[in-house]
N, C-alpha and C positions, 0 to 999 in steps of 0.2 A: 370352425370344425370346433365345437363345443370340449372340454375333458373329460373325460372319464375313465373310472376306475374299470379293472378286468373285473368282474361277475361270476358268482358263482353261486346258482340256486341249488339249495339241499333239500328243500321244503318238503320234497317226493322219497328222498334217500332213507334204506332201508337198515344203513350203519352209517350212522355221521362218523363213529370213533374210526371205522377203516376208511373212511372218503377223505376224511383230515388230514389220516397219519400220511396215506398215498399222496396227498397231495402237498404235505410238511416236505416230503424227502423229494419232491420236484421243484418245490422253490429252491430248496437248498441246492441243487444240485446245477439250477440255474443262475444262482446266485455266484456257486463256485464258479462256475466256467464262463460267468461273465466279470473279472474281477475290475474292469473301470467302467467309468460311464462316460458320457459325451462330454460331461465337463471337468473330465480330469480322470488321474488317479483314484481307486479307490482308498487308499490307506498314505498317511506321509512316506514323500520318499524313504525315509531313512528307516522306516519298517518291509521295504518290497525287496528281499532280492532279485537282482534283475532279470525279466523274461520268465516269472515265474508259472506260464502254462506250459512249456515242456521245457525239463521233463517235472514228474509231480510235483506238488509241495510235501506232499510226506517224503519221497527220493531227495530233494535240495536239503530240507532240513535234515534227514539220516546224514546226509554228507557234511555239512554244516557243524552239527553234531561233533560226528567222527571229528572232523580237523581238529576242533577245540577241544577235546578230550585226548588229541595224542599230539597236537601243536601249542595247545596252550595259549601262551599272549600273541604270541607270533602269528597264528591265525587270527586271535581276536582284534588284533593293527589293523591285519589286512583287508580280513572282512571289513572293518567297521570304514578303514579309507575307501573299498570299493561301493560300498552300499551308500556312505551318508559325508563323505569327501573328509580330508584330512584333519588328523586330529590338533588338535592345539598343541603350544609347546608350554612345559612350565608341570605344578605338580608332581602327585608321587608316578612314575613310569613304570612300565615292567621292566626297564634293565635297572630301574634306579638311578638313573644320569639326566634325566630333565625328561627331552619329548621324544615321541611324540608319547604324549599322556593320555593317560584310560582315565586317572583316576582325576577328580574336578578337588584342584585345593582348598583346604578348610578357609583361607584366605579368599579366594573368589566366592565362595559361598557367601562368607559375610561381606566380604563387599555388596554382591548383589543384594541382602537385607538393607545393610545401609541408603540404598539408593531406589529402596522399593516403592514401587509408587503406593503411598499412605490410604488413598479413598480406597484402592481397591483391596489392599490388606484391613481395612476395615469389617469390610464386606466380606472377606474369607477368613476372620476371626473371628464375625460373628454366626459364619457356620460352623466351624469350628468346635464352639461352643454347644451346638445342637446337634451335631454328631456326638462329642463327646459325652451328652447327657444322655443319650437313645444310647449309646452304648453301654454303658454303665450301668443302666436299667435292665437290658436284658441279659448282659453279664450270666450265664448260668452259675449256680451256686451249689456247693455240694450238703445234701440233706444229712439231717444227723445218720451216724450209722443204724444200721439194723440189728438191734440186740436181743437173743433172746438166750438167757441161761446160760450164759459162758461163748456163745455164740457172739462174734462180732464182726460183720459186714458191712463196707462201705464202699466210698468214691470218694478219690481224689481229683484235682481239677489243677493242671499246672498249666504254664505256657510255654510253647516253642522257643527255645534259645535265640537261635539266629534265621532272619526273615528275609529274602529278596524281595522287594517289593518293582513290579515292574512298571512304567510310566509312558504310554505313545507318545510319542514325539516326531522329530523331523521337522518339517514345517510348520507343522503345528504345535499347540504344548496345550497340555489337560492338568492343572492346581488343581481341581476339580477329584481326580483320580489319583492324587496325591494323598488328601486328603482322606478318600476313601477309605483308603489301604494302611497308611499308616496310622491312625487314629484307632482302629479297633485293632491293629497291632498292639499299640501303647496301651489301651486301656485292659490289654490282655494280660499284660506286664513281660511282653518281649523283650530280651535283653539287648539284643542287636539287630539294629533294621539297616538295610542294605538296597540304596537306591540306581536301577537303570533305566537309562533312557537316551534313544539315541539323540544324537546332536545335530543340527544343519550347521555345516562351515565350521566344525570342529567344537561349535561350542555349546551350553546347554540354554535354553530360555531362561533370561536375568529373575523372572517371575518364578521358574520351576529351581533353581538356585535359592532364593530367597526363601522359599516358602519352607524348602529343607532346612533350610538352617534355623528358622523360626520354629517347626517342631524338632528340633535336637537331632539330625538327622546329620550327622557330618562323613557318615561312607556313601560317596554318589561317584557313579562311573557314566561315562559319554559313549555308552554301547547298549545298543537295541536289539532288535530282531531276535533270529533265533539264536545265533552267537551269545548274546549278552542271557539267556535263559541258560544256555549249555553252561557256559562260565560259572552263572551261579549254582547250578547244580554238582559241577564235577572238580569248579575250584580249579584259580589256575598260579601261577608265582604273584600274578598282583591281586587277584580278587579269591578272596579262600570262600569255600563253600558254604551253603546256608543250607538250611534244613527243609525250609519250605520256600516254592515261588510264587506268589500273588498277583493278581493287577492283569486289565483286558489287554488285548493288542491284537492283531489282524491273523489272518490265517494263518501265517509263519510262526507266529509268535503260543498260537494257540496248539498248533501242531508239534511244537518244542516242546508244552509242557507235558501235550500227550505221551513224547518218546521219555521224558526222563521222569514221569511218575512211577516210582519205587525206588528210583534216586533218591529221590525228595518227594516229600508231600506237595500238590497244589490246592489251591479254590476250586475249580471248576476246568473244563476246558471251555472257554466261548467261542461264540462266532460271531458272526455280525449283528449288529443289535435288532431286534423288532418290538413293535407292539400290536396291542390286540385291545380293539376299542369294541363292545358291547354297550350298542346304544339303541333305545328306541322312538318314538316320535317326540317324545319329552324333550330331547338332548337339541344344544343349539347347531345347528349344522358349522355354522361359522366355526365355533369353539371344536368340534370333529376335526374340520379339515387343517385347523392349525396344530391340531393333533397330529395327525398323518404328516401334516409337511414337515414336523418338528424331528421326528425317527426318521426321514428321508434325508434330513441333514446329514445323517452318517453317510449314507450312501457308499456302500451298498448298504439296503438294510429294509429287512420287511413291512409294512403300514398294512395292519389289516382291520377292516370296518365289518363288523357282523351285527345287521339287525332284520328284523322283521317288519319294519316300517317302508315302504316301497319309496313314499313321501318324503324320508329322509335320507334314504340313498341318494335320490335324484337331486335334492336341495343342496348335498354336502358334494356332490359332481361340479353345480353349479357354484358353488364354493370356492373349492380350489379351481376353478377354471377363471374364475375373477383374479385367483392370486398368481394363479401361473399363464395362463395362457392370453399373449398379447392380440389386442383387440374385443376382449370378452367384457366387459364395463369393470374396467377398472378398481381396486379397492382404493381407498385415501391412503392407505398405508402399505401397498404394493412395494414403495420403492425400499421401505423397512426390510426390505429379504434380499439377503443380500447373496443367497445362496440357488436364486430362483432357479435356473438352471437342470443345474444337479439336482434341486427337490422335483422338478418337472419330471427329470429322466428316471430317476429313481422309484417313484411313483408310476411312471407309466408303465416300468417292468415289474417292480416289487408290490405295487399298491394292489390290492384286492377289495373288492365288498363282497361278501356274504349274506347272502338273503335266505334266512332263516322263518320256518315257522312261527314259531315264539319265541320267548326268553330262555324257558326249559332248554331249547333246542340250540341257542345262542350259548349258553354255559356249558352244554355236550360239546360244540366244538372247541369252547376256551380250553374244557379239560383234556380234549385229544391233543392238540395243538401246545398244552403248557408250555405258553408263551412266556418271556423274560418280562414284559410290562404287561399287565391288564386293567385296561381302564375299565369302570360302570360310570354308565351314565345312563340313568332309567328312571321309571318314576316309583320305581322299587326294588332300591338297592342292594337293603337288607336280606329279599327272597333272594335274589341273584347269588349274593356272596353264600349263603347257606349251601349255596350248589357247587361252588366253585372248589377243588381240592387241587389243584396243578397252576400255580404260575410263580416265576420270581418274585414279583411286588405287584400289588394290587392299588390302584387309585381309584376312590372311593367318590362319585359327587361330581356336581358339574364345577365345581370349584377346586379339581386339583389334577393340573396337569403331571405330564409325569416331568418336566422340567423342577417340579418341587421337589422329586426326588434325586433327580440328576446332581443337583448341588446344595441342596439348601435343609431337610426336613431333617432329617439324621440317620436313615438306613442306610449301606452303602449303596451305591448305586454298581458295583460288580456283580451281575445277578448271573445266573444260569441261561442260556440261549436255547435255543434249536430243538426244544420239546426235553431237555435235561434236567426243569423244573420238576418233572416226574420224579426226578431221586437226588437232584443235586439242590444244596439251599443257599443264598445269597451270603454273600461275603459277610461278617460281624465279627464283632470281638471272639464269640465260641468257637470261630473257624481256628483262632490262636492258642485254645486250647485243646489239651489231652487229658483224656478221662484213665485214669489209673485204679483200678478194682483194688483193696482193701480186707484182707481175710484176717481174725484171728480167733483163737480157739484156748480156751479154758483144758490142763489136763481131763479135767470131769468131762466137756463137751467132748472131746475126740472119745474118751472110753464110751461114749454112749451111743454115739457113733461109728463106734470104729468097724464093728464087723460089718454094717450096711457095706463100706465104703469097702472092705478088703473084698467083698461078695461079688460086688462091683469090676473090681479090678480084676478080680481075678476070671471075671465072665467074658471078658478082653483079651485076656489072656498078658495081662502086666504085672506077672508078679511080684517087682519090685515093688511098684507101686503100693499093692498091697500088705508088703512084707514091712514097706518105709511109715505104716500106719501100726501095723499089728505088735511088733518090737517095740514101738514108743508106748502101748498100752500095758503091755507085758512088764515093761523096765529093762528091757534085755536089750546090749551094747555088746557089739564087739569085743574079746577078750574079757566077758564075765563073764 
């Protein structure tokens, strides 16, 4: 039996926006309900509290955060041991006497750096240069103040003082997530960076530790999941609280960030990864298939193809079959797809082909879904770009796969998901900058505007506001 994505035909839809938003809610509910695939857990073990189905994720996270807030390091050690295994000895422990250790000793970080894979680090350092160059380029800078006859109004941008970086881990490790969060924060001028990541067997991956040392991060903790977010937000004896928590994670990490928002700032509430590809008959179906499969490697993660060309949809399904289905005319590179079974299962459950009337309707679908990653592979990409309003990141043209953004190009791969690109922005250097308004008036300017200000204040019933202006103008103070 040949491989085939689920198909939705919206060519006759009267309200594409409503249809897509309704389908998106159903998809998100399906992903949330199906937390595991036939290939194994949807997230590394170190990030998954046991039996997340019952009770709800929201309740599990609320209970974890309450424990961390009330019990501090005792809860951190117990929860970390339960979810990730025993902590290793040494370093700075919660008690100050050695084992078990939440914090990774600086000597351990330095040793990992000295033993680093130099070929890999050559690649990481090249990616670092790209990321720094891009973040420096887009960093917001205050314009000159607006000055009007003794009235000076401006804005200052200052960095957040202390930021917690969450990097997914456990059985897997993601040095790219450390680069994509730490470098924008450093370019903003953040003074203190704190790294947390779930450990496997009580230890973090050596490459992650080596990269932290290379980036100048010395405060590193082997704690993951919701309990790590709670520790960063509320603080414990071992971990001082931060001002902002950023970084991707599974459903429990995302929910924990939602619940601590207001105690600390966050970048966004990210869910499972997603891609939407707008392609027409000019696109190479093999490239489209590979881009859908690369997204499905995240498992779970949605992969959506939108096209007005029925032949392309058929050809993409055929290409997917050659890669994923045994006996379907395998490609010469099929053996290189190491997570083939997981990719196939993810695409069967969360992969969709949407048949549209034309590229204008395709762009309307994209705006309704506001995807994390949006790829354009059409004969008229500029015309499509003009119509796109909502997306976390845009990848334009046949030579721009999402992998460029994941690892290399410069923009951070920490992006809004699940339609939140309608109001959230990608993580960047500007995420870590706060704007402060600046106002300065001369005596003459206040005298000119004072009567109007007092009238405004008195109309709202705030007489002290009015007097604070009026007495300055008249030169009267208490006791005169």
